[in-house]
N, CA, C and O atoms as a GROMACS GRO file, in nm:
protein
  608
    1MET      N    1   9.948  10.971  10.835
    1MET     CA    2   9.878  10.845  10.842
    1MET      C    3   9.909  10.762  10.718
    1MET      O    4   9.925  10.815  10.608
    2SER      N    5   9.917  10.637  10.738
    2SER     CA    6   9.948  10.551  10.625
    2SER      C    7   9.823  10.529  10.540
    2SER      O    8   9.710  10.549  10.584
    3GLU      N    9   9.848  10.487  10.418
    3GLU     CA   10   9.739  10.461  10.324
    3GLU      C   11   9.649  10.348  10.375
    3GLU      O   12   9.527  10.351  10.358
    4TYR      N   13   9.711  10.248  10.437
    4TYR     CA   14   9.635  10.135  10.490
    4TYR      C   15   9.537  10.182  10.598
    4TYR      O   16   9.421  10.142  10.597
    5LEU      N   17   9.583  10.266  10.688
    5LEU     CA   18   9.499  10.312  10.798
    5LEU      C   19   9.384  10.398  10.746
    5LEU      O   20   9.271  10.388  10.796
    6ILE      N   21   9.411  10.482  10.648
    6ILE     CA   22   9.306  10.565  10.590
    6ILE      C   23   9.201  10.477  10.522
    6ILE      O   24   9.081  10.500  10.536
    7THR      N   25   9.247  10.376  10.448
    7THR     CA   26   9.155  10.283  10.383
    7THR      C   27   9.072  10.208  10.487
    7THR      O   28   8.951  10.194  10.471
    8PHE      N   29   9.137  10.160  10.591
    8PHE     CA   30   9.070  10.085  10.697
    8PHE      C   31   8.963  10.172  10.764
    8PHE      O   32   8.850  10.127  10.784
    9LEU      N   33   8.998  10.295  10.798
    9LEU     CA   34   8.903  10.384  10.865
    9LEU      C   35   8.787  10.422  10.773
    9LEU      O   36   8.674  10.436  10.819
   10GLY      N   37   8.815  10.439  10.645
   10GLY     CA   38   8.709  10.469  10.550
   10GLY      C   39   8.608  10.356  10.540
   10GLY      O   40   8.487  10.380  10.540
   11ILE      N   41   8.658  10.233  10.532
   11ILE     CA   42   8.568  10.117  10.526
   11ILE      C   43   8.493  10.103  10.659
   11ILE      O   44   8.374  10.071  10.661
   12TYR      N   45   8.563  10.127  10.769
   12TYR     CA   46   8.501  10.119  10.901
   12TYR      C   47   8.383  10.216  10.912
   12TYR      O   48   8.275  10.178  10.957
   13PHE      N   49   8.402  10.341  10.870
   13PHE     CA   50   8.294  10.440  10.878
   13PHE      C   51   8.177  10.404  10.787
   13PHE      O   52   8.062  10.431  10.822
   14LEU      N   53   8.203  10.345  10.672
   14LEU     CA   54   8.094  10.300  10.586
   14LEU      C   55   8.017  10.184  10.648
   14LEU      O   56   7.895  10.172  10.631
   15CYS      N   57   8.089  10.098  10.722
   15CYS     CA   58   8.023   9.985  10.788
   15CYS      C   59   7.933  10.028  10.903
   15CYS      O   60   7.848   9.951  10.947
   16LEU      N   61   7.951  10.149  10.952
   16LEU     CA   62   7.860  10.201  11.054
   16LEU      C   63   7.717  10.208  11.000
   16LEU      O   64   7.621  10.193  11.075
   17PHE      N   65   7.704  10.230  10.869
   17PHE     CA   66   7.574  10.252  10.809
   17PHE      C   67   7.530  10.138  10.718
   17PHE      O   68   7.411  10.107  10.711
   18LYS      N   69   7.624  10.075  10.648
   18LYS     CA   70   7.591   9.969  10.554
   18LYS      C   71   7.688   9.853  10.574
   18LYS      O   72   7.808   9.867  10.553
   19PHE      N   73   7.635   9.740  10.616
   19PHE     CA   74   7.717   9.624  10.650
   19PHE      C   75   7.794   9.569  10.530
   19PHE      O   76   7.911   9.534  10.543
   20ILE      N   77   7.730   9.562  10.415
   20ILE     CA   78   7.790   9.498  10.298
   20ILE      C   79   7.911   9.575  10.246
   20ILE      O   80   7.991   9.519  10.170
   21ALA      N   81   7.926   9.701  10.286
   21ALA     CA   82   8.041   9.780  10.242
   21ALA      C   83   8.172   9.718  10.289
   21ALA      O   84   8.273   9.727  10.219
   22GLY      N   85   8.172   9.656  10.405
   22GLY     CA   86   8.295   9.596  10.459
   22GLY      C   87   8.352   9.486  10.372
   22GLY      O   88   8.467   9.494  10.330
   23PRO      N   89   8.273   9.382  10.343
   23PRO     CA   90   8.327   9.276  10.259
   23PRO      C   91   8.359   9.322  10.116
   23PRO      O   92   8.461   9.280  10.060
   24LEU      N   93   8.275   9.405  10.059
   24LEU     CA   94   8.300   9.451   9.922
   24LEU      C   95   8.425   9.536   9.912
   24LEU      O   96   8.514   9.508   9.832
   25LEU      N   97   8.432   9.640   9.993
   25LEU     CA   98   8.546   9.731   9.985
   25LEU      C   99   8.672   9.670  10.044
   25LEU      O  100   8.783   9.699   9.999
   26GLY      N  101   8.656   9.585  10.146
   26GLY     CA  102   8.772   9.516  10.202
   26GLY      C  103   8.837   9.424  10.100
   26GLY      O  104   8.959   9.417  10.091
   27SER      N  105   8.755   9.355  10.024
   27SER     CA  106   8.807   9.268   9.918
   27SER      C  107   8.873   9.351   9.810
   27SER      O  108   8.980   9.315   9.759
   28ALA      N  109   8.809   9.463   9.773
   28ALA     CA  110   8.867   9.550   9.670
   28ALA      C  111   8.999   9.611   9.716
   28ALA      O  112   9.087   9.637   9.634
   29ALA      N  113   9.012   9.634   9.846
   29ALA     CA  114   9.135   9.692   9.900
   29ALA      C  115   9.244   9.587   9.921
   29ALA      O  116   9.358   9.621   9.954
   30GLY      N  117   9.210   9.459   9.902
   30GLY     CA  118   9.309   9.353   9.917
   30GLY      C  119   9.325   9.305  10.061
   30GLY      O  120   9.427   9.246  10.094
   31PHE      N  121   9.227   9.328  10.145
   31PHE     CA  122   9.234   9.283  10.283
   31PHE      C  123   9.220   9.132  10.290
   31PHE      O  124   9.158   9.070  10.204
   32SER      N  125   9.279   9.074  10.394
   32SER     CA  126   9.262   8.931  10.418
   32SER      C  127   9.124   8.908  10.478
   32SER      O  128   9.054   9.003  10.514
   33LEU      N  129   9.085   8.781  10.490
   33LEU     CA  130   8.955   8.748  10.546
   33LEU      C  131   8.942   8.803  10.687
   33LEU      O  132   8.837   8.858  10.722
   34TRP      N  133   9.046   8.790  10.769
   34TRP     CA  134   9.039   8.837  10.908
   34TRP      C  135   9.026   8.989  10.914
   34TRP      O  136   8.957   9.041  11.001
   35GLU      N  137   9.092   9.059  10.825
   35GLU     CA  138   9.080   9.204  10.822
   35GLU      C  139   8.939   9.246  10.779
   35GLU      O  140   8.882   9.340  10.834
   36ILE      N  141   8.885   9.175  10.681
   36ILE     CA  142   8.748   9.205  10.636
   36ILE      C  143   8.650   9.182  10.750
   36ILE      O  144   8.564   9.266  10.775
   37VAL      N  145   8.661   9.070  10.817
   37VAL     CA  146   8.571   9.039  10.928
   37VAL      C  147   8.587   9.143  11.039
   37VAL      O  148   8.488   9.190  11.095
   38PHE      N  149   8.710   9.178  11.071
   38PHE     CA  150   8.734   9.273  11.180
   38PHE      C  151   8.676   9.410  11.150
   38PHE      O  152   8.608   9.468  11.234
   39VAL      N  153   8.703   9.462  11.033
   39VAL     CA  154   8.654   9.597  11.000
   39VAL      C  155   8.503   9.599  10.988
   39VAL      O  156   8.439   9.696  11.030
   40THR      N  157   8.444   9.494  10.933
   40THR     CA  158   8.299   9.489  10.915
   40THR      C  159   8.228   9.477  11.049
   40THR      O  160   8.133   9.550  11.077
   41VAL      N  161   8.273   9.385  11.132
   41VAL     CA  162   8.210   9.363  11.262
   41VAL      C  163   8.230   9.483  11.353
   41VAL      O  164   8.138   9.524  11.424
   42SER      N  165   8.350   9.540  11.352
   42SER     CA  166   8.373   9.656  11.439
   42SER      C  167   8.288   9.775  11.397
   42SER      O  168   8.239   9.848  11.483
   43GLY      N  169   8.271   9.797  11.268
   43GLY     CA  170   8.185   9.905  11.222
   43GLY      C  171   8.040   9.883  11.261
   43GLY      O  172   7.974   9.975  11.311
   44MET      N  173   7.991   9.762  11.238
   44MET     CA  174   7.852   9.734  11.273
   44MET      C  175   7.830   9.743  11.423
   44MET      O  176   7.731   9.802  11.468
   45MET      N  177   7.920   9.686  11.502
   45MET     CA  178   7.900   9.684  11.646
   45MET      C  179   7.914   9.823  11.708
   45MET      O  180   7.856   9.850  11.814
   46THR      N  181   7.989   9.911  11.646
   46THR     CA  182   7.996  10.048  11.696
   46THR      C  183   7.861  10.116  11.683
   46THR      O  184   7.813  10.179  11.777
   47SER      N  185   7.798  10.102  11.567
   47SER     CA  186   7.667  10.164  11.550
   47SER      C  187   7.561  10.094  11.635
   47SER      O  188   7.471  10.159  11.686
   48VAL      N  189   7.571   9.961  11.651
   48VAL     CA  190   7.477   9.889  11.736
   48VAL      C  191   7.492   9.937  11.880
   48VAL      O  192   7.393   9.961  11.948
   49GLY      N  193   7.615   9.950  11.927
   49GLY     CA  194   7.639   9.998  12.063
   49GLY      C  195   7.586  10.139  12.085
   49GLY      O  196   7.518  10.166  12.183
   50LEU      N  197   7.618  10.227  11.992
   50LEU     CA  198   7.572  10.365  12.005
   50LEU      C  199   7.420  10.374  12.006
   50LEU      O  200   7.361  10.441  12.091
   51PHE      N  201   7.356  10.306  11.912
   51PHE     CA  202   7.211  10.318  11.902
   51PHE      C  203   7.136  10.235  12.006
   51PHE      O  204   7.020  10.264  12.034
   52SER      N  205   7.199  10.133  12.062
   52SER     CA  206   7.130  10.062  12.169
   52SER      C  207   7.132  10.145  12.297
   52SER      O  208   7.038  10.139  12.376
   53PHE      N  209   7.238  10.221  12.319
   53PHE     CA  210   7.243  10.306  12.437
   53PHE      C  211   7.173  10.440  12.414
   53PHE      O  212   7.121  10.499  12.509
   54LEU      N  213   7.172  10.487  12.290
   54LEU     CA  214   7.100  10.611  12.260
   54LEU      C  215   6.958  10.584  12.212
   54LEU      O  216   6.881  10.678  12.188
   55GLY      N  217   6.924  10.457  12.199
   55GLY     CA  218   6.793  10.420  12.144
   55GLY      C  219   6.676  10.469  12.226
   55GLY      O  220   6.574  10.510  12.170
   56GLU      N  221   6.689  10.465  12.358
   56GLU     CA  222   6.581  10.514  12.444
   56GLU      C  223   6.556  10.661  12.416
   56GLU      O  224   6.442  10.703  12.396
   57TRP      N  225   6.662  10.739  12.416
   57TRP     CA  226   6.650  10.881  12.389
   57TRP      C  227   6.596  10.905  12.248
   57TRP      O  228   6.509  10.990  12.228
   58PHE      N  229   6.649  10.830  12.152
   58PHE     CA  230   6.608  10.845  12.013
   58PHE      C  231   6.459  10.817  11.997
   58PHE      O  232   6.388  10.891  11.929
   59ARG      N  233   6.411  10.711  12.061
   59ARG     CA  234   6.270  10.674  12.050
   59ARG      C  235   6.179  10.778  12.115
   59ARG      O  236   6.073  10.809  12.062
   60LYS      N  237   6.221  10.832  12.229
   60LYS     CA  238   6.140  10.932  12.298
   60LYS      C  239   6.135  11.065  12.222
   60LYS      O  240   6.030  11.130  12.217
   61ASN      N  241   6.247  11.105  12.163
   61ASN     CA  242   6.256  11.236  12.100
   61ASN      C  243   6.230  11.232  11.950
   61ASN      O  244   6.226  11.338  11.887
   62TRP      N  245   6.212  11.117  11.891
   62TRP     CA  246   6.191  11.108  11.746
   62TRP      C  247   6.060  11.174  11.705
   62TRP      O  248   6.051  11.233  11.598
   63GLY      N  249   5.959  11.164  11.788
   63GLY     CA  250   5.830  11.224  11.758
   63GLY      C  251   5.837  11.375  11.748
   63GLY      O  252   5.758  11.436  11.676
   64VAL      N  253   5.930  11.437  11.818
   64VAL     CA  254   5.946  11.582  11.814
   64VAL      C  255   6.004  11.624  11.679
   64VAL      O  256   5.965  11.727  11.625
   65ILE      N  257   6.095  11.546  11.625
   65ILE     CA  258   6.162  11.578  11.500
   65ILE      C  259   6.070  11.551  11.381
   65ILE      O  260   6.070  11.626  11.284
   66ARG      N  261   5.994  11.445  11.389
   66ARG     CA  262   5.910  11.401  11.279
   66ARG      C  263   5.790  11.494  11.263
   66ARG      O  264   5.723  11.526  11.361
   67ARG      N  265   5.763  11.536  11.142
   67ARG     CA  266   5.651  11.626  11.116
   67ARG      C  267   5.526  11.548  11.076
   67ARG      O  268   5.415  11.581  11.119
   68LYS      N  269   5.543  11.446  10.997
   68LYS     CA  270   5.430  11.368  10.947
   68LYS      C  271   5.416  11.243  11.032
   68LYS      O  272   5.516  11.178  11.066
   69LYS      N  273   5.294  11.208  11.066
   69LYS     CA  274   5.271  11.088  11.144
   69LYS      C  275   5.299  10.965  11.056
   69LYS      O  276   5.247  10.956  10.944
   70PRO      N  277   5.382  10.871  11.105
   70PRO     CA  278   5.416  10.756  11.022
   70PRO      C  279   5.298  10.662  11.003
   70PRO      O  280   5.207  10.654  11.085
   71ASN      N  281   5.303  10.590  10.892
   71ASN     CA  282   5.202  10.490  10.862
   71ASN      C  283   5.233  10.366  10.946
   71ASN      O  284   5.336  10.302  10.926
   72ARG      N  285   5.145  10.332  11.038
   72ARG     CA  286   5.170  10.220  11.128
   72ARG      C  287   5.163  10.085  11.057
   72ARG      O  288   5.228   9.990  11.100
   73PHE      N  289   5.086  10.076  10.952
   73PHE     CA  290   5.062   9.948  10.887
   73PHE      C  291   5.124   9.942  10.748
   73PHE      O  292   5.062   9.895  10.653
   74SER      N  293   5.247   9.990  10.737
   74SER     CA  294   5.314   9.982  10.608
   74SER      C  295   5.360   9.838  10.584
   74SER      O  296   5.363   9.757  10.676
   75LYS      N  297   5.394   9.809  10.461
   75LYS     CA  298   5.438   9.674  10.426
   75LYS      C  299   5.567   9.639  10.502
   75LYS      O  300   5.583   9.526  10.549
   76LYS      N  301   5.656   9.736  10.513
   76LYS     CA  302   5.782   9.713  10.584
   76LYS      C  303   5.756   9.682  10.732
   76LYS      O  304   5.815   9.589  10.787
   77ASN      N  305   5.668   9.758  10.796
   77ASN     CA  306   5.635   9.733  10.936
   77ASN      C  307   5.571   9.595  10.956
   77ASN      O  308   5.601   9.525  11.052
   78ARG      N  309   5.485   9.558  10.865
   78ARG     CA  310   5.421   9.426  10.875
   78ARG      C  311   5.523   9.314  10.862
   78ARG      O  312   5.515   9.214  10.934
   79ASN      N  313   5.618   9.329  10.771
   79ASN     CA  314   5.721   9.227  10.755
   79ASN      C  315   5.809   9.217  10.879
   79ASN      O  316   5.845   9.107  10.920
   80ILE      N  317   5.843   9.331  10.939
   80ILE     CA  318   5.925   9.330  11.061
   80ILE      C  319   5.850   9.260  11.173
   80ILE      O  320   5.907   9.178  11.245
   81ILE      N  321   5.722   9.290  11.189
   81ILE     CA  322   5.640   9.226  11.293
   81ILE      C  323   5.629   9.076  11.267
   81ILE      O  324   5.633   8.997  11.361
   82ARG      N  325   5.614   9.038  11.142
   82ARG     CA  326   5.604   8.895  11.108
   82ARG      C  327   5.733   8.821  11.146
   82ARG      O  328   5.727   8.713  11.204
   83VAL      N  329   5.847   8.880  11.114
   83VAL     CA  330   5.975   8.818  11.152
   83VAL      C  331   5.988   8.814  11.303
   83VAL      O  332   6.032   8.714  11.360
   84TRP      N  333   5.949   8.922  11.369
   84TRP     CA  334   5.957   8.926  11.515
   84TRP      C  335   5.870   8.817  11.578
   84TRP      O  336   5.914   8.750  11.672
   85GLN      N  337   5.749   8.799  11.528
   85GLN     CA  338   5.659   8.700  11.586
   85GLN      C  339   5.709   8.557  11.564
   85GLN      O  340   5.692   8.471  11.650
   86LYS      N  341   5.770   8.532  11.450
   86LYS     CA  342   5.818   8.396  11.421
   86LYS      C  343   5.952   8.365  11.485
   86LYS      O  344   5.972   8.255  11.536
   87PHE      N  345   6.046   8.461  11.482
   87PHE     CA  346   6.184   8.431  11.520
   87PHE      C  347   6.239   8.514  11.635
   87PHE      O  348   6.344   8.480  11.689
   88GLY      N  349   6.172   8.620  11.675
   88GLY     CA  350   6.215   8.701  11.789
   88GLY      C  351   6.342   8.779  11.763
   88GLY      O  352   6.369   8.822  11.650
   89VAL      N  353   6.418   8.797  11.868
   89VAL     CA  354   6.541   8.876  11.862
   89VAL      C  355   6.638   8.820  11.760
   89VAL      O  356   6.700   8.895  11.684
   90TRP      N  357   6.652   8.688  11.758
   90TRP     CA  358   6.751   8.626  11.670
   90TRP      C  359   6.715   8.643  11.523
   90TRP      O  360   6.804   8.654  11.439
   91GLY      N  361   6.588   8.645  11.492
   91GLY     CA  362   6.545   8.667  11.354
   91GLY      C  363   6.578   8.807  11.306
   91GLY      O  364   6.629   8.824  11.195
   92ILE      N  365   6.550   8.907  11.390
   92ILE     CA  366   6.582   9.044  11.354
   92ILE      C  367   6.733   9.061  11.344
   92ILE      O  368   6.783   9.123  11.250
   93ALA      N  369   6.807   9.005  11.440
   93ALA     CA  370   6.953   9.017  11.439
   93ALA      C  371   7.012   8.947  11.316
   93ALA      O  372   7.107   8.997  11.256
   94PHE      N  373   6.956   8.833  11.278
   94PHE     CA  374   7.006   8.759  11.163
   94PHE      C  375   6.983   8.835  11.033
   94PHE      O  376   7.067   8.832  10.943
   95LEU      N  377   6.870   8.903  11.022
   95LEU     CA  378   6.837   8.975  10.900
   95LEU      C  379   6.897   9.116  10.894
   95LEU      O  380   6.900   9.178  10.787
   96THR      N  381   6.943   9.167  11.006
   96THR     CA  382   6.993   9.305  11.010
   96THR      C  383   7.105   9.330  10.910
   96THR      O  384   7.094   9.427  10.834
   97PRO      N  385   7.212   9.251  10.904
   97PRO     CA  386   7.318   9.282  10.807
   97PRO      C  387   7.275   9.270  10.662
   97PRO      O  388   7.329   9.338  10.575
   98VAL      N  389   7.178   9.183  10.635
   98VAL     CA  390   7.140   9.156  10.497
   98VAL      C  391   7.028   9.248  10.449
   98VAL      O  392   7.037   9.304  10.339
   99VAL      N  393   6.925   9.264  10.529
   99VAL     CA  394   6.806   9.338  10.487
   99VAL      C  395   6.801   9.478  10.548
   99VAL      O  396   6.782   9.577  10.478
  100LEU      N  397   6.818   9.484  10.678
  100LEU     CA  398   6.814   9.612  10.748
  100LEU      C  399   6.956   9.668  10.756
  100LEU      O  400   7.052   9.600  10.719
  101THR      N  401   6.968   9.789  10.802
  101THR     CA  402   7.102   9.843  10.830
  101THR      C  403   7.133   9.816  10.977
  101THR      O  404   7.042   9.786  11.054
  102PRO      N  405   7.259   9.826  11.018
  102PRO     CA  406   7.289   9.808  11.160
  102PRO      C  407   7.208   9.902  11.250
  102PRO      O  408   7.164   9.864  11.358
  103ILE      N  409   7.188  10.024  11.204
  103ILE     CA  410   7.110  10.120  11.282
  103ILE      C  411   6.963  10.078  11.284
  103ILE      O  412   6.898  10.082  11.389
  104GLY      N  413   6.910  10.040  11.170
  104GLY     CA  414   6.770  10.000  11.161
  104GLY      C  415   6.737   9.880  11.247
  104GLY      O  416   6.636   9.880  11.317
  105GLY      N  417   6.821   9.779  11.244
  105GLY     CA  418   6.797   9.660  11.325
  105GLY      C  419   6.804   9.690  11.474
  105GLY      O  420   6.727   9.636  11.553
  106THR      N  421   6.897   9.777  11.511
  106THR     CA  422   6.910   9.814  11.652
  106THR      C  423   6.790   9.895  11.699
  106THR      O  424   6.740   9.873  11.810
  107VAL      N  425   6.744   9.987  11.616
  107VAL     CA  426   6.627  10.067  11.652
  107VAL      C  427   6.504   9.977  11.666
  107VAL      O  428   6.422   9.998  11.755
  108VAL      N  429   6.490   9.879  11.578
  108VAL     CA  430   6.376   9.786  11.586
  108VAL      C  431   6.381   9.708  11.718
  108VAL      O  432   6.280   9.700  11.788
  109LEU      N  433   6.497   9.652  11.750
  109LEU     CA  434   6.508   9.575  11.874
  109LEU      C  435   6.490   9.663  11.997
  109LEU      O  436   6.429   9.620  12.095
  110THR      N  437   6.542   9.784  11.993
  110THR     CA  438   6.525   9.876  12.105
  110THR      C  439   6.378   9.914  12.122
  110THR      O  440   6.329   9.925  12.234
  111SER      N  441   6.309   9.932  12.010
  111SER     CA  442   6.167   9.970  12.019
  111SER      C  443   6.082   9.856  12.075
  111SER      O  444   5.974   9.882  12.128
  112PHE      N  445   6.127   9.731  12.065
  112PHE     CA  446   6.056   9.619  12.126
  112PHE      C  447   6.094   9.602  12.273
  112PHE      O  448   6.041   9.513  12.340
  113GLY      N  449   6.184   9.686  12.324
  113GLY     CA  450   6.220   9.681  12.465
  113GLY      C  451   6.315   9.570  12.502
  113GLY      O  452   6.315   9.525  12.617
  114ILE      N  453   6.396   9.524  12.410
  114ILE     CA  454   6.492   9.417  12.437
  114ILE      C  455   6.607   9.473  12.521
  114ILE      O  456   6.652   9.585  12.496
  115PRO      N  457   6.656   9.398  12.620
  115PRO     CA  458   6.769   9.445  12.700
  115PRO      C  459   6.894   9.467  12.613
  115PRO      O  460   6.918   9.394  12.517
  116LYS      N  461   6.971   9.567  12.650
  116LYS     CA  462   7.089   9.606  12.571
  116LYS      C  463   7.189   9.490  12.555
  116LYS      O  464   7.246   9.472  12.447
  117ARG      N  465   7.209   9.415  12.660
  117ARG     CA  466   7.304   9.303  12.653
  117ARG      C  467   7.261   9.200  12.548
  117ARG      O  468   7.344   9.148  12.474
  118LYS      N  469   7.132   9.170  12.543
  118LYS     CA  470   7.082   9.073  12.446
  118LYS      C  471   7.095   9.127  12.304
  118LYS      O  472   7.125   9.052  12.211
  119ILE      N  473   7.072   9.256  12.287
  119ILE     CA  474   7.089   9.318  12.155
  119ILE      C  475   7.234   9.306  12.111
  119ILE      O  476   7.262   9.265  11.998
  120LEU      N  477   7.326   9.341  12.200
  120LEU     CA  478   7.469   9.338  12.165
  120LEU      C  479   7.517   9.197  12.133
  120LEU      O  480   7.590   9.178  12.036
  121VAL      N  481   7.476   9.099  12.212
  121VAL     CA  482   7.520   8.960  12.190
  121VAL      C  483   7.462   8.905  12.059
  121VAL      O  484   7.535   8.844  11.980
  122SER      N  485   7.333   8.924  12.037
  122SER     CA  486   7.272   8.870  11.916
  122SER      C  487   7.326   8.937  11.790
  122SER      O  488   7.349   8.871  11.689
  123MET      N  489   7.347   9.068  11.796
  123MET     CA  490   7.401   9.139  11.680
  123MET      C  491   7.547   9.100  11.655
  123MET      O  492   7.589   9.092  11.539
  124LEU      N  493   7.624   9.077  11.761
  124LEU     CA  494   7.764   9.036  11.744
  124LEU      C  495   7.773   8.901  11.676
  124LEU      O  496   7.852   8.882  11.584
  125ILE      N  497   7.692   8.807  11.720
  125ILE     CA  498   7.693   8.673  11.658
  125ILE      C  499   7.649   8.681  11.513
  125ILE      O  500   7.709   8.616  11.426
  126SER      N  501   7.546   8.759  11.486
  126SER     CA  502   7.499   8.776  11.348
  126SER      C  503   7.605   8.843  11.261
  126SER      O  504   7.629   8.800  11.148
  127ALA      N  505   7.669   8.946  11.314
  127ALA     CA  506   7.772   9.017  11.238
  127ALA      C  507   7.891   8.926  11.208
  127ALA      O  508   7.944   8.928  11.098
  128LEU      N  509   7.932   8.847  11.306
  128LEU     CA  510   8.044   8.754  11.283
  128LEU      C  511   8.008   8.651  11.175
  128LEU      O  512   8.089   8.621  11.088
  129PHE      N  513   7.887   8.598  11.182
  129PHE     CA  514   7.844   8.500  11.084
  129PHE      C  515   7.843   8.560  10.943
  129PHE      O  516   7.903   8.504  10.851
  130TRP      N  517   7.773   8.674  10.927
  130TRP     CA  518   7.759   8.732  10.794
  130TRP      C  519   7.889   8.788  10.740
  130TRP      O  520   7.915   8.779  10.620
  131ALA      N  521   7.971   8.846  10.825
  131ALA     CA  522   8.100   8.899  10.777
  131ALA      C  523   8.189   8.786  10.728
  131ALA      O  524   8.258   8.800  10.627
  132THR      N  525   8.189   8.674  10.799
  132THR     CA  526   8.268   8.559  10.756
  132THR      C  527   8.211   8.500  10.627
  132THR      O  528   8.286   8.469  10.534
  133ALA      N  529   8.080   8.485  10.620
  133ALA     CA  530   8.018   8.428  10.500
  133ALA      C  531   8.042   8.517  10.378
  133ALA      O  532   8.081   8.467  10.273
  134PHE      N  533   8.021   8.647  10.392
  134PHE     CA  534   8.046   8.738  10.279
  134PHE      C  535   8.194   8.747  10.247
  134PHE      O  536   8.232   8.753  10.130
  135GLY      N  537   8.278   8.748  10.350
  135GLY     CA  538   8.422   8.755  10.326
  135GLY      C  539   8.475   8.634  10.250
  135GLY      O  540   8.563   8.648  10.165
  136LEU      N  541   8.421   8.516  10.281
  136LEU     CA  542   8.463   8.395  10.211
  136LEU      C  543   8.408   8.386  10.069
  136LEU      O  544   8.472   8.329   9.980
  137SER      N  545   8.289   8.441  10.048
  137SER     CA  546   8.225   8.423   9.918
  137SER      C  547   8.234   8.544   9.826
  137SER      O  548   8.186   8.536   9.712
  138ILE      N  549   8.292   8.653   9.869
  138ILE     CA  550   8.290   8.774   9.788
  138ILE      C  551   8.367   8.757   9.657
  138ILE      O  552   8.328   8.811   9.554
  139GLU      N  553   8.476   8.684   9.661
  139GLU     CA  554   8.553   8.661   9.539
  139GLU      C  555   8.471   8.582   9.436
  139GLU      O  556   8.474   8.612   9.317
  140GLN      N  557   8.397   8.482   9.484
  140GLN     CA  558   8.314   8.404   9.394
  140GLN      C  559   8.197   8.487   9.340
  140GLN      O  560   8.158   8.474   9.224
  141LEU      N  561   8.142   8.573   9.424
  141LEU     CA  562   8.032   8.659   9.379
  141LEU      C  563   8.079   8.758   9.273
  141LEU      O  564   8.005   8.788   9.179
  142LEU      N  565   8.199   8.808   9.288
  142LEU     CA  566   8.250   8.905   9.192
  142LEU      C  567   8.290   8.842   9.059
  142LEU      O  568   8.317   8.913   8.962
  143GLU      N  569   8.295   8.710   9.053
  143GLU     CA  570   8.324   8.641   8.928
  143GLU      C  571   8.198   8.622   8.841
  143GLU      O  572   8.210   8.583   8.725
  144ILE      N  573   8.081   8.649   8.896
  144ILE     CA  574   7.957   8.642   8.818
  144ILE      C  575   7.965   8.751   8.712
  144ILE      O  576   7.995   8.866   8.745
  145PRO      N  577   7.938   8.718   8.586
  145PRO     CA  578   7.955   8.816   8.478
  145PRO      C  579   7.885   8.951   8.500
  145PRO      O  580   7.941   9.055   8.466
  146PHE      N  581   7.766   8.948   8.556
  146PHE     CA  582   7.694   9.074   8.581
  146PHE      C  583   7.775   9.166   8.672
  146PHE      O  584   7.793   9.285   8.642
  147PHE      N  585   7.825   9.111   8.784
  147PHE     CA  586   7.902   9.192   8.878
  147PHE      C  587   8.040   9.225   8.825
  147PHE      O  588   8.094   9.332   8.853
  148LYS      N  589   8.098   9.133   8.747
  148LYS     CA  590   8.230   9.156   8.689
  148LYS      C  591   8.226   9.276   8.594
  148LYS      O  592   8.320   9.356   8.590
  149ASN      N  593   8.118   9.287   8.518
  149ASN     CA  594   8.105   9.399   8.423
  149ASN      C  595   8.083   9.532   8.494
  149ASN      O  596   8.114   9.638   8.439
  150LEU      N  597   8.031   9.530   8.615
  150LEU     CA  598   8.011   9.653   8.690
  150LEU      C  599   8.144   9.716   8.732
  150LEU      O  600   8.153   9.838   8.744
  151TRP      N  601   8.246   9.635   8.754
  151TRP     CA  602   8.376   9.686   8.800
  151TRP      C  603   8.463   9.738   8.687
  151TRP      O  604   8.562   9.808   8.712
  152LEU      N  605   8.429   9.706   8.563
  152LEU     CA  606   8.512   9.749   8.451
  152LEU      C  607   8.494   9.893   8.415
  152LEU      O  608   8.559   9.942   8.323
   0.00000   0.00000   0.00000
């Protein structure tokens, strides 16, 4: 396997769990904007697809795995409900790459009973938007002295 393919697959697998890894590592690897967007969106949409189709099973069987009863009124749950009430599916999808993880946002939407097609479409649009925005601005963000010193 070529070095490029190994790098691409490594970034892809990280994007399954953390969206921001795509633009950061893609930029560090010297990828073009289109490569950054492609690897980031494909990683996020793979996890969104898997968890939207496995979400029903995950939600039903999660109680068996969990030992401690979760706190229903945690600060995080209240914030998610507040976003859901104000903005609905699009609000959760818009915040997923930035605040939630691709898996977390998908599980939230699945738990609200949103149809799989709507989850996939809203998450795809959100992923395309954020991957392009981060891909275009990552070079400028890395020029901030605080972040520049982290790479040295």
